[in-house]
DSSP file (Angstrom, degrees, kcal/mol; ACC not computed):
  #  RESIDUE AA STRUCTURE BP1 BP2  ACC     N-H-->O    O-->H-N    N-H-->O    O-->H-N    TCO  KAPPA ALPHA  PHI   PSI    X-CA   Y-CA   Z-CA
    1    1 A M              0   0    0      0, 0.0    19,-0.2     0, 0.0    18,-0.1   0.000 360.0 360.0 360.0 140.4  -15.7    5.3    7.5
    2    2 A E        -     0   0    0      1,-0.1     2,-0.5    16,-0.1    17,-0.3  -0.285 360.0-132.6 -61.8 137.6  -15.5    1.5    8.0
    3    3 A V        -     0   0    0     15,-0.1     2,-0.6    16,-0.1    15,-0.2  -0.781  17.9-156.8 -88.6 130.4  -12.2    0.2    9.4
    4    4 A I  E     +A   17   0A   0     13,-2.2    13,-3.4    -2,-0.5     2,-0.4  -0.947  14.5 175.8-110.2 124.8  -10.8   -2.9    7.4
    5    5 A K  E     -A   16   0A   0     -2,-0.6     2,-0.6    11,-0.2    11,-0.2  -0.956   4.7-175.7-127.8 113.9   -8.5   -5.2    9.2
    6    6 A I  E     -A   15   0A   0      9,-2.6     9,-2.1    -2,-0.4     2,-0.5  -0.929  20.6-140.3-105.8 118.4   -7.4   -8.2    7.3
    7    7 A K        -     0   0    0     -2,-0.6     7,-0.1     7,-0.2     5,-0.1  -0.637  26.7-122.2 -82.9 130.0   -5.2  -10.6    9.4
    8    8 A G        -     0   0    0     -2,-0.5     2,-0.2     1,-0.1     6,-0.2  -0.213  26.7-168.1 -70.6 153.8   -2.4  -11.9    7.3
    9    9 A T        -     0   0    0      3,-1.3    20,-0.5    20,-0.2    -1,-0.1  -0.567  48.9 -75.6-121.7-168.4   -1.6  -15.5    6.6
   10   10 A E  S    S+     0   0    0      1,-0.2    -2,-0.1    -2,-0.2    20,-0.0   0.820 133.3  25.0 -59.1 -32.4    1.3  -17.2    5.1
   11   11 A D  S    S+     0   0    0     19,-0.1    20,-3.3     2,-0.1    -1,-0.2   0.490 116.9  64.9-111.3  -6.0    0.2  -16.1    1.6
   12   12 A T  S    S-     0   0    0     18,-0.2    -3,-1.3    19,-0.2    17,-0.5  -0.926  78.3-119.6-122.1 145.5   -1.8  -12.9    2.3
   13   13 A P        -     0   0    0      0, 0.0     2,-0.6     0, 0.0    15,-0.2  -0.302  25.6-110.4 -75.2 161.1   -0.7   -9.7    3.8
   14   14 A N  E     - B   0  27A   0     13,-3.5    13,-2.3    -6,-0.2     2,-0.4  -0.845  41.7-167.3 -89.0 123.8   -1.9   -8.1    7.0
   15   15 A V  E     -AB   6  26A   0     -9,-2.1    -9,-2.6    -2,-0.6     2,-0.5  -0.951  15.2-176.8-123.0 133.5   -3.9   -5.0    5.9
   16   16 A I  E     +AB   5  25A   0      9,-2.7     9,-2.4    -2,-0.4     2,-0.5  -0.969   3.9 176.1-131.0 119.9   -5.1   -2.1    8.1
   17   17 A L  E     +AB   4  24A   0    -13,-3.4   -13,-2.2    -2,-0.5     2,-0.4  -0.930  15.9 153.8-121.7 106.8   -7.2    0.6    6.6
   18   18 A D  E   > + B   0  23A   0      5,-3.3     5,-2.7    -2,-0.5     3,-0.3  -0.792  17.2 179.1-143.6  91.9   -8.3    3.0    9.4
   19   19 A A  T > 5S+     0   0    0     -2,-0.4     3,-0.6   -17,-0.3    -1,-0.1   0.821  80.4  58.6 -64.3 -31.9   -9.0    6.5    8.2
   20   20 A E  T 3 5S+     0   0    0      1,-0.2    -1,-0.2   -19,-0.2    -2,-0.0   0.872 116.5  33.4 -64.9 -38.3  -10.0    7.8   11.6
   21   21 A N  T 3 5S-     0   0    0     -3,-0.3    -1,-0.2     2,-0.1    -2,-0.2   0.279 111.6-120.8-101.0   6.4   -6.6    6.9   13.1
   22   22 A N  T < 5 +     0   0    0     -3,-0.6     2,-0.5    -4,-0.3    -3,-0.2   0.930  62.1 145.7  52.1  55.3   -4.8    7.6    9.8
   23   23 A I  E   < +B   18   0A   0     -5,-2.7    -5,-3.3    34,-0.1     2,-0.4  -0.975  15.8 161.3-127.0 117.9   -3.4    4.0    9.5
   24   24 A I  E     +Bc  17  59A   0     34,-0.6    36,-3.6    -2,-0.5     2,-0.4  -0.895  20.8 160.4-132.6 101.9   -3.0    2.6    6.1
   25   25 A E  E     -Bc  16  60A   0     -9,-2.4    -9,-2.7    -2,-0.4     2,-0.4  -0.967  28.0-170.2-139.4 140.2   -0.6   -0.4    6.2
   26   26 A F  E     +Bc  15  61A   0     34,-2.6    36,-3.5    -2,-0.4     2,-0.4  -0.983  25.2 163.7-120.4 127.9    0.3   -3.5    4.2
   27   27 A S  E     +Bc  14  62A   0    -13,-2.3   -13,-3.5    -2,-0.4     2,-0.4  -1.000  33.5  20.3-152.2 156.0    2.7   -6.0    5.8
   28   28 A G  E    S- c   0  63A   0     34,-1.8    36,-3.1    -2,-0.4    37,-1.2  -0.792  98.2 -20.0  99.4-137.7    3.9   -9.6    5.5
   29   29 A R  E     - c   0  65A   0    -17,-0.5     2,-0.5   -20,-0.5   -20,-0.2  -0.874  47.8-161.3-113.8 141.7    3.7  -11.6    2.3
   30   30 A S  E     + c   0  66A   0     35,-2.0    37,-2.2    -2,-0.4    40,-0.3  -0.839  44.4 118.5-129.6  97.9    1.4  -11.1   -0.6
   31   31 A L        +     0   0    0    -20,-3.3   -19,-0.2    -2,-0.5    -1,-0.1  -0.288  34.8 171.7-147.2  56.2    0.8  -14.0   -2.9
   32   32 A P        -     0   0    0      0, 0.0     3,-0.4     0, 0.0    38,-0.1  -0.257  40.5-125.3 -59.5 151.9   -2.9  -14.7   -2.6
   33   33 A E  S    S+     0   0    0      1,-0.3     2,-0.5     2,-0.1   -21,-0.0   0.861 108.6  31.6 -63.3 -34.8   -4.3  -17.3   -5.1
   34   34 A D     >  +     0   0    0      1,-0.1     4,-2.4     2,-0.1    -1,-0.3  -0.836  69.0 177.0-125.2  90.2   -6.8  -14.7   -6.3
   35   35 A V  H  > S+     0   0    0     -2,-0.5     4,-2.8    -3,-0.4     5,-0.2   0.848  79.3  55.2 -65.7 -36.5   -5.3  -11.3   -6.0
   36   36 A V  H  > S+     0   0    0      2,-0.2     4,-1.5     1,-0.2    -1,-0.2   0.974 113.0  42.0 -62.0 -54.1   -8.4   -9.5   -7.5
   37   37 A T  H  4 S+     0   0    0      1,-0.2     3,-0.3     2,-0.2    -2,-0.2   0.924 116.5  48.9 -67.5 -41.8  -10.8  -11.0   -5.0
   38   38 A F  H  < S+     0   0    0     -4,-2.4     4,-0.3     1,-0.2    -1,-0.2   0.927 119.0  36.4 -58.1 -45.2   -8.4  -10.5   -2.1
   39   39 A Y  H  X S+     0   0    0     -4,-2.8     4,-2.8     1,-0.2     3,-0.4   0.562  91.1  95.4 -87.5  -9.7   -7.6   -6.9   -2.9
   40   40 A A  H  X S+     0   0    0     -4,-1.5     4,-2.3    -3,-0.3     5,-0.2   0.914  87.9  43.6 -54.2 -49.7  -11.2   -5.9   -4.1
   41   41 A P  H  > S+     0   0    0      0, 0.0     4,-2.1     0, 0.0    -1,-0.3   0.819 112.1  55.2 -66.4 -26.7  -12.4   -4.6   -0.7
   42   42 A V  H  > S+     0   0    0     -3,-0.4     4,-2.2    -4,-0.3    -2,-0.2   0.943 110.2  45.2 -66.3 -49.2   -9.0   -2.8   -0.3
   43   43 A L  H  X S+     0   0    0     -4,-2.8     4,-2.2     1,-0.2    -1,-0.2   0.855 112.6  50.7 -61.7 -37.0   -9.5   -1.0   -3.6
   44   44 A Q  H  X S+     0   0    0     -4,-2.3     4,-2.0    -5,-0.3    -1,-0.2   0.880 109.7  51.8 -68.2 -37.0  -13.2   -0.2   -2.8
   45   45 A W  H  X S+     0   0    0     -4,-2.1     4,-2.9     2,-0.2    -2,-0.2   0.920 108.4  49.7 -63.0 -44.4  -12.1    1.3    0.5
   46   46 A I  H  X S+     0   0    0     -4,-2.2     4,-2.4     2,-0.2    -2,-0.2   0.939 109.9  52.6 -63.7 -49.7   -9.4    3.5   -1.1
   47   47 A E  H  < S+     0   0    0     -4,-2.2     4,-0.4     1,-0.2    -1,-0.2   0.898 112.2  44.5 -53.2 -42.7  -12.1    4.7   -3.6
   48   48 A E  H >X S+     0   0    0     -4,-2.0     3,-1.1     1,-0.2     4,-0.6   0.887 112.9  51.7 -63.1 -43.9  -14.3    5.6   -0.7
   49   49 A Y  H >< S+     0   0    0     -4,-2.9     3,-0.8     1,-0.2    -2,-0.2   0.826  98.9  64.6 -62.3 -31.5  -11.5    7.2    1.2
   50   50 A A  T 3< S+     0   0    0     -4,-2.4    -1,-0.2     1,-0.2    -2,-0.2   0.697  91.8  63.6 -68.1 -20.7  -10.6    9.3   -1.8
   51   51 A K  T <4 S+     0   0    0     -3,-1.1    -1,-0.2    -4,-0.4    -2,-0.2   0.802 127.7   8.0 -74.3 -33.4  -14.1   11.2   -1.5
   52   52 A S  S << S+     0   0    0     -3,-0.8    -1,-0.2    -4,-0.6    -2,-0.2  -0.455  86.2 173.4-146.8  67.9  -12.9   12.5    1.9
   53   53 A P        -     0   0    0      0, 0.0    -3,-0.1     0, 0.0     4,-0.0  -0.273  39.5 -96.4 -80.4 166.3   -9.3   11.8    2.6
   54   54 A N        -     0   0    0      1,-0.1     3,-0.1     2,-0.1    36,-0.1  -0.449  38.7-109.8 -70.9 154.9   -7.3   13.1    5.6
   55   55 A P  S    S+     0   0    0      0, 0.0    35,-2.9     0, 0.0     2,-0.4   0.863 108.3  26.2 -56.1 -37.1   -5.3   16.1    4.8
   56   56 A K  E    S- d   0  90A   0     33,-0.2     2,-0.5     2,-0.0    35,-0.2  -0.993  75.5-169.3-129.3 130.9   -2.1   14.1    5.1
   57   57 A T  E     - d   0  91A   0     33,-3.0    35,-2.9    -2,-0.4     2,-0.5  -0.971   7.5-161.2-124.8 124.2   -2.0   10.3    4.5
   58   58 A E  E     - d   0  92A   0     -2,-0.5     2,-0.6   -36,-0.2   -34,-0.6  -0.892   5.5-164.0 -99.0 128.1    0.8    7.9    5.2
   59   59 A V  E     -cd  24  93A   0     33,-2.6    35,-3.0    -2,-0.5     2,-0.5  -0.956  11.6-159.0-112.8 121.1    0.7    4.6    3.3
   60   60 A I  E     -cd  25  94A   0    -36,-3.6   -34,-2.6    -2,-0.6     2,-0.5  -0.866  10.7-171.4-106.4 130.8    3.0    2.1    4.9
   61   61 A F  E     +cd  26  95A   0     33,-3.1    35,-3.1    -2,-0.5   -34,-0.2  -0.981  15.6 163.6-115.4 118.7    4.4   -0.9    3.2
   62   62 A R  E     +c   27   0A   0    -36,-3.5   -34,-1.8    -2,-0.5     2,-0.3  -0.363  24.9 159.2-126.4  52.2    6.3   -3.5    5.3
   63   63 A L  E     -c   28   0A   0     33,-0.3   -34,-0.2   -36,-0.3     3,-0.1  -0.593  31.4-168.8 -82.9 133.3    6.1   -6.4    2.8
   64   64 A E  E    S-     0   0A   0    -36,-3.1     2,-0.3     1,-0.3   -35,-0.2   0.761  76.3  -8.6 -85.2 -30.9    8.6   -9.2    3.0
   65   65 A Y  E     -c   29   0A   0    -37,-1.2   -35,-2.0    39,-0.0    -1,-0.3  -0.976  57.6-176.8-161.6 145.3    7.6  -10.6   -0.4
   66   66 A F  E     -c   30   0A   0     -2,-0.3   -35,-0.2   -37,-0.2     2,-0.1  -0.980  22.1-130.6-145.9 149.1    5.0  -10.2   -3.1
   67   67 A N     >  -     0   0    0    -37,-2.2     4,-1.8    -2,-0.3    -2,-0.0  -0.362  36.2 -94.1 -93.6 179.6    4.4  -12.1   -6.4
   68   68 A T  H  > S+     0   0    0      1,-0.2     4,-1.1     2,-0.2    -1,-0.1   0.872 124.2  53.4 -62.6 -41.7    4.0  -10.6   -9.9
   69   69 A A  H >> S+     0   0    0      1,-0.2     4,-1.5     2,-0.2     3,-0.7   0.936 111.0  46.8 -57.5 -49.1    0.2  -10.6   -9.7
   70   70 A S  H 3> S+     0   0    0    -40,-0.3     4,-3.0     1,-0.2     5,-0.3   0.829 102.8  64.5 -63.9 -31.3    0.3   -8.7   -6.4
   71   71 A S  H 3X S+     0   0    0     -4,-1.8     4,-1.4     1,-0.2    -1,-0.2   0.827 101.3  50.5 -62.8 -30.9    2.8   -6.2   -7.9
   72   72 A K  H <X S+     0   0    0     -4,-1.1     4,-2.3    -3,-0.7    -1,-0.2   0.925 112.2  45.7 -68.5 -49.7    0.2   -5.1  -10.4
   73   73 A I  H  X S+     0   0    0     -4,-1.5     4,-2.4     1,-0.2    -2,-0.2   0.881 108.4  56.4 -69.7 -34.3   -2.4   -4.5   -7.7
   74   74 A L  H  X S+     0   0    0     -4,-3.0     4,-2.8     2,-0.2    -1,-0.2   0.920 108.5  49.0 -61.2 -39.1    0.1   -2.7   -5.4
   75   75 A L  H  X S+     0   0    0     -4,-1.4     4,-3.2    -5,-0.3     5,-0.2   0.935 109.1  51.2 -64.5 -41.8    0.7   -0.3   -8.4
   76   76 A D  H  X S+     0   0    0     -4,-2.3     4,-1.8     2,-0.2    -1,-0.2   0.892 109.4  51.0 -61.1 -36.6   -3.1    0.1   -8.8
   77   77 A I  H  X S+     0   0    0     -4,-2.4     4,-1.6     2,-0.2    -2,-0.2   0.937 112.5  48.1 -65.1 -46.5   -3.2    1.0   -5.0
   78   78 A L  H  X S+     0   0    0     -4,-2.8     4,-2.2     1,-0.2    -2,-0.2   0.898 107.0  53.1 -54.0 -49.0   -0.4    3.5   -5.6
   79   79 A L  H  X S+     0   0    0     -4,-3.2     4,-2.3     1,-0.2    -1,-0.2   0.865 106.9  54.7 -63.2 -36.1   -2.0    5.1   -8.6
   80   80 A K  H  X S+     0   0    0     -4,-1.8     4,-1.8    -5,-0.2    -1,-0.2   0.901 109.4  46.7 -64.7 -37.9   -5.3    5.6   -6.5
   81   81 A F  H  X S+     0   0    0     -4,-1.6     4,-2.1     2,-0.2    -2,-0.2   0.836 108.5  55.6 -73.6 -31.4   -3.2    7.4   -3.8
   82   82 A E  H  X S+     0   0    0     -4,-2.2     4,-2.7     1,-0.2    -2,-0.2   0.936 106.0  52.8 -63.4 -41.7   -1.5    9.5   -6.6
   83   83 A D  H  X S+     0   0    0     -4,-2.3     4,-1.1     1,-0.2    -2,-0.2   0.920 108.6  48.9 -61.5 -42.5   -4.9   10.6   -7.7
   84   84 A I  H  <>S+     0   0    0     -4,-1.8     5,-1.2     1,-0.2    -1,-0.2   0.870 111.6  49.1 -57.9 -35.3   -5.8   11.7   -4.1
   85   85 A M  H ><5S+     0   0    0     -4,-2.1     3,-2.2     1,-0.2    -2,-0.2   0.887 106.5  56.7 -73.2 -36.4   -2.5   13.6   -3.9
   86   86 A N  H 3<5S+     0   0    0     -4,-2.7    -1,-0.2     1,-0.3    -2,-0.2   0.743  97.5  64.6 -67.1 -20.5   -3.3   15.3   -7.4
   87   87 A D  T 3<5S-     0   0    0     -4,-1.1    -1,-0.3    -5,-0.2    -2,-0.2   0.386 132.0 -91.9 -82.0   3.9   -6.5   16.5   -5.8
   88   88 A G  T < 5S+     0   0    0     -3,-2.2     2,-0.3     1,-0.3    -3,-0.2   0.617  86.4 124.4 100.1  15.9   -4.5   18.6   -3.5
   89   89 A N      < -     0   0    0     -5,-1.2     2,-0.5    -4,-0.1    -1,-0.3  -0.777  63.1-109.6-106.7 152.0   -4.0   16.2   -0.4
   90   90 A E  E     +d   56   0A   0    -35,-2.9   -33,-3.0    -2,-0.3     2,-0.4  -0.671  36.6 179.8 -88.1 130.2   -0.7   15.2    1.0
   91   91 A I  E     -d   57   0A   0     -2,-0.5     2,-0.4   -35,-0.2   -33,-0.2  -0.988   5.5-179.1-130.5 131.4    0.5   11.5    0.5
   92   92 A V  E     -d   58   0A   0    -35,-2.9   -33,-2.6    -2,-0.4     2,-0.5  -0.997  15.9-149.1-129.6 131.6    3.6    9.9    1.8
   93   93 A V  E     -de  59 119A   0     25,-2.8    27,-2.8    -2,-0.4     2,-0.7  -0.872   5.8-158.7 -97.7 127.3    4.6    6.4    1.1
   94   94 A Q  E     -de  60 120A   0    -35,-3.0   -33,-3.1    -2,-0.5     2,-0.6  -0.922  12.4-170.8-103.4 112.3    6.7    4.7    3.9
   95   95 A W  E     -de  61 121A   0     25,-3.2    27,-2.9    -2,-0.7     2,-0.4  -0.918   1.8-171.7-115.2 119.5    8.4    1.8    2.3
   96   96 A Y  E     + e   0 122A   0    -35,-3.1     2,-0.3    -2,-0.6   -33,-0.3  -0.890   8.6 169.6-111.6 139.7   10.3   -0.6    4.7
   97   97 A F  E     - e   0 123A   0     25,-2.2    27,-1.6    -2,-0.4     2,-0.2  -0.966  41.7 -94.9-143.2 153.7   12.5   -3.4    3.6
   98   98 A Q    >   -     0   0    0     -2,-0.3     3,-2.8    25,-0.2     7,-0.2  -0.507  42.4-114.5 -73.0 142.6   15.0   -5.7    5.4
   99   99 A E  T 3  S+     0   0    0      1,-0.3    -1,-0.1    -2,-0.2    24,-0.0   0.812 114.5  41.0 -50.3 -40.1   18.4   -4.3    5.2
  100  100 A D  T 3  S+     0   0    0      1,-0.1     2,-1.5     2,-0.0    -1,-0.3   0.403  87.9 103.9 -92.0   5.3   19.8   -7.2    3.1
  101  101 A D    <>  +     0   0    0     -3,-2.8     4,-2.1     1,-0.2     3,-0.2  -0.582  38.8 170.1 -90.6  80.9   16.7   -7.5    0.8
  102  102 A E  H  > S+     0   0    0     -2,-1.5     4,-2.8     1,-0.2     5,-0.2   0.834  74.3  56.6 -58.1 -34.4   17.8   -5.8   -2.4
  103  103 A D  H  > S+     0   0    0      1,-0.2     4,-2.2     2,-0.2    -1,-0.2   0.921 109.0  45.1 -72.6 -37.3   14.6   -7.0   -4.4
  104  104 A M  H  > S+     0   0    0     -3,-0.2     4,-2.1     2,-0.2    -1,-0.2   0.911 114.3  49.6 -69.3 -38.4   12.2   -5.3   -1.9
  105  105 A E  H  X S+     0   0    0     -4,-2.1     4,-2.1     1,-0.2    -2,-0.2   0.959 114.5  44.8 -61.0 -48.5   14.4   -2.1   -1.9
  106  106 A E  H  X S+     0   0    0     -4,-2.8     4,-2.9     1,-0.2    -1,-0.2   0.873 109.1  57.0 -64.8 -37.1   14.5   -2.1   -5.7
  107  107 A A  H  X S+     0   0    0     -4,-2.2     4,-2.7     1,-0.2    -1,-0.2   0.929 109.0  45.5 -59.0 -46.5   10.8   -2.7   -5.8
  108  108 A G  H  X S+     0   0    0     -4,-2.1     4,-2.0     1,-0.2    -2,-0.2   0.868 112.0  51.8 -65.5 -39.3   10.2    0.4   -3.7
  109  109 A E  H  X S+     0   0    0     -4,-2.1     4,-0.9     2,-0.2    -1,-0.2   0.882 108.9  50.6 -67.7 -35.7   12.5    2.4   -5.8
  110  110 A E  H >X S+     0   0    0     -4,-2.9     4,-1.4     1,-0.2     3,-0.6   0.924 110.7  49.1 -65.3 -42.4   10.7    1.3   -9.0
  111  111 A Y  H 3X S+     0   0    0     -4,-2.7     4,-2.7     1,-0.2     3,-0.4   0.917 106.6  55.0 -60.6 -40.2    7.4    2.2   -7.6
  112  112 A S  H 3< S+     0   0    0     -4,-2.0     5,-0.3     1,-0.2    -1,-0.2   0.741 107.9  50.0 -68.9 -19.2    8.6    5.6   -6.6
  113  113 A E  H << S+     0   0    0     -4,-0.9    -1,-0.2    -3,-0.6    -2,-0.2   0.764 113.5  47.5 -80.4 -29.1    9.8    6.2  -10.3
  114  114 A I  H  < S+     0   0    0     -4,-1.4     2,-0.2    -3,-0.4    -2,-0.2   0.945 110.7  48.1 -81.2 -50.0    6.3    5.2  -11.6
  115  115 A V  S  < S-     0   0    0     -4,-2.7     2,-1.3    -5,-0.1   -36,-0.1  -0.676  78.5-128.9 -99.6 152.2    4.0    7.2   -9.3
  116  116 A D  S    S+     0   0    0     -2,-0.2    -4,-0.1   -37,-0.1    -3,-0.1  -0.531  70.1 115.4 -95.2  67.5    4.4   10.9   -8.5
  117  117 A I  S    S-     0   0    0     -2,-1.3     2,-0.3    -5,-0.3   -25,-0.1  -0.984  74.3-104.8-130.4 140.8    4.2   10.3   -4.6
  118  118 A P        -     0   0    0      0, 0.0   -25,-2.8     0, 0.0     2,-0.4  -0.559  38.1-159.4 -65.3 126.6    7.0   11.1   -2.2
  119  119 A F  E     -e   93   0A   0     -2,-0.3     2,-0.5   -27,-0.2   -25,-0.2  -0.924   9.6-160.4-109.9 133.1    8.6    7.8   -1.0
  120  120 A E  E     -e   94   0A   0    -27,-2.8   -25,-3.2    -2,-0.4     2,-0.4  -0.981  15.3-149.2-110.3 123.5   10.6    7.4    2.2
  121  121 A M  E     -e   95   0A   0     -2,-0.5     2,-0.4   -27,-0.2   -25,-0.2  -0.777  17.0-177.7 -97.2 132.3   12.8    4.3    2.1
  122  122 A H  E     -e   96   0A   0    -27,-2.9   -25,-2.2    -2,-0.4     2,-0.3  -0.970   9.7-164.6-133.2 120.9   13.5    2.6    5.4
  123  123 A S  E      e   97   0A   0     -2,-0.4   -25,-0.2   -27,-0.2   -27,-0.0  -0.777 360.0 360.0 -97.3 152.3   15.7   -0.4    6.1
  124  124 A Y              0   0    0    -27,-1.6   -26,-0.2    -2,-0.3    -1,-0.1   0.314 360.0 360.0-140.8 360.0   15.6   -2.4    9.3
């Protein structure tokens, strides 16, 4: 499966989608001008991954900030992984947030209540 690596900018997150090495990670800031266009290859990759996922998948979020438009796409991403889990595969979300960033901590908690995927919360 193709590896996708998107180098982050001031407004877009760093994204690594590497099934072979079991690395699925989103980090940095997510406030692209056009979230649909930015995240389209990510969503396509996840749909392809869902056809033959690894037995255990860790999805890592190390986001410093995301805007409202990104929050909807992040939920879409999580729902796709929930579908993969419902097909009998193990999924764990690793949600990292800065120790004093209550907004990012709460965002992780809210996502964990919406989707039926185990979340592990980590402050740093």
